[in-house]
N, C-alpha and C positions, 0 to 999 in steps of 0.2 A: 956840476952841470951848469952850462952857460945859460943865462936868462935871455929871453927873446922879447923884444918890443915890436909889436906888429902895428904899423901905421896903416889905417884903412881910409881910403878916399872915396867918397860917395857923391853922386850928383854932379858929375863932370866928365870930361873926356880928356884925351891927350892934349887937345887944343886949349881947353880951359885951364887945365892944371899946368900945362907946360912942363918945365923942368922942376917945378916945386917939390913933388914927391921925392925925386932923387936928391935934390939939394937938401931937403930937410933930413932925409935918411943919412946923408953924408955928414951933415952937421951933428946930428945926434950920435952917429957912430964915433966921431972924433971926441965928443963930449962924454960919451959913455963907452969907453973901450972894452969893458967887460960884458957888454950887452950886445947881443946879435940883433941889429936893427934891420927890419924888413918892411917893405912898403908894397901894398897891393891896392888896386883900383877896382871898385865894383863896376860891373858892366853898365854902361850908360843908360840903356833903356829898360833896365830891370826894375826901375822904381815907378813905373807907370801902371795905372789900373787900381784895383781894389787894394786898400791899405793893408788889410789882413793878409792878403796873398803876397803883397810886396814884402811885408815883414817876415813872413814864413820863408820866402825865397832867399831873402837876405840872411836870415838865421842859418839856413841850410848851407848857403854859400860860405858864410864865415866859419861855421863849424868845420867844413871840409878844408878850408885854408889852414885852420889851426891844427887839424889832424895831420895835414901834409907836413907841417912844421915839426911835428913830434917825430 
């Protein structure tokens, strides 16, 4: 079974991250050819408000991303 490296980017948008997530994933893919490198970006405004709620939302979002990879 091939291992997966999931890169998660938080607190930014397509404008702030630019091509960095794709560039980093590509670099790591070349450096780690036996690893499936994937990159995801957490929705921009989901980190506002009560910290406990934000953490709970992030945890659920991340769990769903990992489940989708399986």
